[in-house]
N, C-alpha and C positions, 0 to 999 in steps of 0.2 A: 644585517642577521635575524633567521628565523628562527623561532625557537625548536629546541632539539626534541624530537620526539622518539628517540631512541629509546628511552626509559619506558616508552610505554608498549614497544614492541616486546622486550625483553621479557615479560610476565604471560604471554600469550603461547599458547602452543605453536609450532613451526610449521603446521597447516591450516593456520588460521587464515580463512580468505580475509584479506583486505579491498576492497571494493569500491565502486559509484553506483548510482541507480539512475536510468531514466525511464518515460514510456513512452512507447509509440506516437501516440497522438499529443505528447507534449513537444517533441523534438523532431517528429518527420515531416511534417509540412507534406507537399505534393498527394494531395487528399484525391486526385483525379486522375493519376499516373496509373498506366500499366494496370487497366481492369480493377483498380481499388473502388468499392461500393461505397454509397455514403454510410455514415454512422450515427449514433445519436448525437452525438456532439458535434458534428458538421449541420445539424439539423438545429439544436439549440443556439449555436453561434448564430445564427439568422433570428433570433426572437429579439426583440427590441430590449434593452434594459436588461437582458441575461447574464453580460458578459461586460465587464467594467470597460468605458472607454468603446465600447463597440468592437473590442477585438476579435481578432476569429486566428484558428489555426492552420490556414492554409500556406503559409510559411513556414512558421513555428521557428524554429534551428536550422530548417534546410536538410536536417540530416541522412534522408532518403537521397539527394544527391553527393553530399560530403561525407558519406561514411568511411569512405577511406581516409580523411584526413582527421575524422574523429578517432579511428582507431589506432591511428598513428599518436595521438593526441594520448591515447588512454595507453598506448606502451611506454610514453615518456613518462608521463605519470608514474607508471612502474605499478599499477593495480595487479592484483591475481585474480580478480572476479570482475566481471561487469553484468549488473543486473538490468535489463530490457526488458522491456516486452514485445509481443507478436500483434498485430492489428490484425482482429479478425475479418473486417472487411477487404481486407488484402487475400487473404488465405480464402475466404468464401464470400463476395459480393453483398450476397443477401441472406449471409449465415446459414446456407445449407447449399447440400447439391456437388458440383462438381468442384475440384481446386482450382484455384487460378494460380495458373504455372508460373506466371511473373510474378505475381506477388510472395509465392514462395520461394522462388530465388534467388528476391532480395535478401533475405535471411539466412537462406542457406550461404548466400556471398559473404553474409557479416560473421556466422558463423565460422567461417574457413580462415576469412581473415584475424579473429579473435585469437583462434589455435594457432594461428602461425606466428601471432604475436606473444604467445605466452599467458594467453588472459582466459580463463576460463568462463565460459559462456553460461549465463543464468538467469534464463527467458521465464516471463511470467506469462500465462497466457490470456489472460483477462483483464487488464486495467481499464476499465469503465468504457471501451468503446463500441458497445453492440452495434452489430450491423443495424440499419434504420428498418431493412424490413420485417426484421425479427420483431422489433419496437411496434410498426404496424398491426403484427399478428398477436400483440398482448404481451411482448417483452418476458422480463423475468419475472412476471405474475402470471404467465403462462407456462403451467406443466411442458408442455412440449419441447421448451427452450432448455431445460436440462438436458434432454436429450441430443438436442443438435450442438451443445456444448462437448457434450462426450464424442461425438461422430468428428467434430472440429478438434477435439485435445487427441483423440486417436491419428487424424489425419497429418498434425504436424510433428508430433512426437515418432510416426513412422519416419516421416522424412529427415529428421534431424536427430533422431534419438541414438543414433550411431555415433554420434561425436558429442552430444549433450547429455551431461547427466543428471544434473540437477534441475528441477522443474517447479517453478509455483504457480498453482492452479489460478489463484484469484490473488487480487489484490485488494484489501478493506473494503470487504464485503460489507459491513454494518455503515460503513461510510456515503458508499455508491445505492445502497438501497435506501436507506431512510433519507438521503439528501436528494436522490432521485426521484421516489414515488411517493414520498410521505410530505417531505417541505417543499420541494418543486425549487430547490437551490441549482441543484444541479442536473444535467441530461438524465431522462428522457423531461424533465420538469414537472413530472406529476403531483399534483398533492390530492391524495388518496390512503386513506389506512387501510381500507380493504387492500386496493392494490400492494401497498408496501409488506404487508402480513405476508400475501400470497407469497411477495419476492424474496421474502428470508426462508421458505420454504424451500422455494423451488431453488434457489441457489444453495443452499444445502443440499438439496438433491444433484445438483449440477456437479458440487463437488466430489460427491460420492461415486457418482457414474463418470463423472470424466478420470477420477483417480483409477478405476477398474479399468477403464478402456486403455489408458497408457499403458499398464501393468500388465492386460491380456496381450499386448503387442510386444512389450519390451519389458519383462520382467524385471530387470536389473538396475530400471531407473529411479532416482532418489526424488520422489513426487511430495510436496508439502503446498502450503498455500500460506499466505501473509495477511495479517491483522493490524487493522488499527486497535492499539490497545494504551491505557492508559490506568494508573491507580487512581481510585475515587477515596478523596477524603471528605468527611462531613465539614458543612463551613463552621457551626458550630458543635458543641456537646449535647444536644438536646437529643431526645429520645425521636423525634421527628426528622431531626435531619440526620442521624446514625441510619435511621430504616433509610432516607432516600440516598445516602449513600451504599448500603448495601443493593439497595436497588439498581440504582446505576450501574455499579460493577456487573451485577449480574448480565444486563441488558447491555451495555458497551462493551464489555471484556468476554461474556461469555455466551449469546445469543448463537455463534456460529462455532466455536469451539467445543461445547458441551456435547451438543447434539453429534459431532464428528468424531471425537475422542470420548466421550461418553454414552453416547447413543441416547440423550433426552435434552430437552429444552428446559434453561434453570425454571423451576418453579415459579420463583418470583414474577418471572415474563408471564408464564403462562397462567398464573393468579388474576393479571391484571389486563387480559385481553378477553373478550367474548368466545364463548365454547362453540370450539369447531372454525376460529378466524384463520386458522393456518391452513384449513382443507387438507388434514391429513388423513392418508388413505392406510388402510391394515397392510402391518408389514414396512412400511415408511422409516421408521425409525431404527430398526433392525437395519435397513439398506444403510440408511444414515453413516450408520458407524463404521468409520474409514480408518484404517492404522496409517494416518500421516506418517510419511519419514521424517519431517521435520517441522515446524512452526515457523514462520515468519514473522519477527517484531517490526511494527512501526510505532515510536512511541514519540510524540513532539510534545507532552505539556502532562501534567496531572490536572485531574478535576477536579474541583471544590464542590460540594454538590450541597444544597438545602432543600427542602420540600415548601420553598416559597416564603413570602413574607416581606414587610416591607424594608427591613434593615438586613436584608439576604442580597448574593449575589445578583443580579438585576438580568445577566447576560442567557436567555433561553437556548438550552441546546437541544440533543437529539432524543432526549428523554421525556417520557411520558408515562400515567398510570389510570389505564381505568376502569380501577377496582370497582366502583360504583354500575360500571355497564359487563361486569364481568362472568356475571349468572343471566346474563340474557339467554331465555328459554330458547333452546338447540342453536344457538351462535346467531340469533335473530336480531340481536341490537341494533340501534338506531345508529347508524353510522353517518348520520347525515350534521347531526347535531351532539357527538359525545359529549357527554361529562366527564371532563378531563381536569383529574387532578396534578397539576403542574409539578414536576420535579425540576429544578432549576441548575445551573451549573456555571460557573467559570474557569476560564482557563488560568488556573492555578491564585495564587494569594498574590501580597505584593512582596514578597521575601526576595525574590528573585527580579535578575534586569527584566526586559521584552523585546521580544525581537518585532520584524515590521508588522508581523501578523497579529500582532497584538497575547501573543503566548509568551505564559511566563519560562523564563529559562531556569529550569531544575532538573538538573542531571540525576538526582536521585529517584526519579520517576522512571528512566529506563533500568536502574539497579531494581526497583521495586517490581517491574513488569516481570524480567526476567526470572526472577528469585521465586516470583509470585505464581508464575504459571508451572514451572519444576515444582512446586509446593501441591498445588493442585491435581497434574495431570503425569507428574512423574518426569523423571530425568530424560524427557526427548527432545534431540537435537534441536537448538534456536538458533537463528541466523537473524542479526540486526539488518534487515532487508531496508530499512530507509531511518537516517538521522541526518536532521539539518535544521537550518535557520535561514530566515528571509531577512536581512537588512538592505536600508537605501544606501546605494553607495555608487562613486563616479569617479572616475579616473582623477588621481590628484594631480598638481603642477607638474610632477616629474612622471607623468604619464601611468605610472602604476598606481594599483587598487588595495590599498592598505585595508583592509579586513581584519583586525587583530581580535575584534569579536566573535568573529566566526571560527577562528582557529583556536579561540579562549573553549567556547560552545564545543567544538570537537574533541578537544584534549579534555575535557569534564566529563564528555559523554562516552570517550572511550575508557576510561579512569573508572567511571561505573560499571560499563561491563567487565573489564578484570575484575572488580569487586563481585561482579555474580558470577563470573568462573571460580572467582577463591570460595564464594560460597556454595559452591554443588551447581551451578546452572553450567547446562552442557553447551554451550554458545560459542559455536565454530564460523561467524564471519561476523564480519561490520562493512555494511555497504554507506557512503554518504551521499546525502541527497541534495546535492545533484550534481553530476560531472557539471552542467552550466546552466547559466540563467535560460528559465523556458517559459512556455505557456501554462499559465499555472491556473487553469480550468476557469472559474468563474471571476477570478481575479484577474485575468488577462496576464498583460506582461509587466505587472507592475511588481509582484514579489520578485525579488531575487534569491534564490537558494544557491547557485551554482559557487562551484568552485574557480570556474571559469565564466568570467564577463561575455555577454553577449553584445553585439550591436547590432541590433534588431534589420535597421537599414541596410547596412552595409553584410551582413554575417561574420563580421571579425570578431574570432574567438581572443581572449586577451588574458592572461593568468595574471590570477589576485593572487596576494598573499599567502591566502589559504590553502592554495594550487600548488606553492611552491612546498610549503609547509607538509603537506600531504603526501607529494613525489617523496620527500627526504623519510617517512615514516613508511610509506611503501617498498623504496629501495632498499631500508633497513630492513625491512622484513623480509627480503628475497636474498639479500647477503645472508642473512642471519641462517637461512634455510639453507643456501650454499655451503656455508660453512659445517653443517651438523652434516649432511651428505655426503662432503668431502672427508669429514671424520669416519664416515661409517663406513665407505667405502675403503 
């Protein structure tokens, strides 16, 4: 017997979206089919040592060929929403110019099939797969890329916006800019502080221009963006650690949200970088302020932060402070050897269990983020666009995959969402990450986040216990909505 989910559904609005998430590069495969151009991840996967075990995504979950089967799975699962991403290199192989009709047709068919199955498509326009040709021209550190993104966003929404109402512009901009341009851990593998700082502002401007381009063509669309967010706690109660946690919160959580929703970068961030490093132009921040229709939230952990020290958490995260260089005359600080004051962080404390990624299981983090965004930016609509966990699991002797820990994870996190709703947050959907095990970026195929197990040698999809549990939740939500509509009529 699977754990009952009826009590979870009952507290949510009838229109609440229950869904799952994927992304194009992690599931599609077929990287050279039907005119698709190379992406930065195709290139990065060829770099020795970049991906665990030398894995690549040429096959991934073969969704490009198995999409009908996958839509059937989604319908059987009972989700009301499917968050996926559009591969920019399929639409514009070089990131500019004419639309690749065959690539666009794939998503056109997918959207129609989802709607026929009673599932709302919820696409993300950019989930990290920049066309390689644009990276060769400067990538996200080149201002022209913001205009190229706006052209791409306008073209896709013009083609699909007659049927698709909800759109996310980006997925986790802080993650792909910091890991891709500052630390070199993700594609395109750059390790450049100037490139990272430029990319922050270019991606901010791409949000603004992409949003306006989509609204100009189809004003009725609901257009937002999705951010990796985490509560930041001081490791100790010392003044230095409290400052470090406050700084980490400004950079990790507000570096992209604040310019979009309030028209300014966090002061703590601006005070920590050389003057002029963002290469702002007159009027940029006025243009950057964008009335997003919703904010997507991806929360996987809480960050425990310190200012450094021998007895403090030893895992460096994406955070830094360049206060000693911040007043370089005219912004001409010596980037070749910046005097960095480290801000250190760990993925939680020892109170919760750990996933296969080493992340603490801390459902309170999701509640804190949802209520925190509401407190800072007002009651903007929120969607949980990713919530999930990786565990090492294989079929048991009975052939079934018993993942009770994943069921408990989702149950606890959905309870946190419900608490946030009762606390005043306007949360409108929950999407489990992920539909099935997939290519997990630099970690390759090792981490398994899926509700469905994938045998990557045969591409066989196998339901885990968590999938059956989530199916009951989704079908319960659909039955409840039918009952309400029946009474209303």
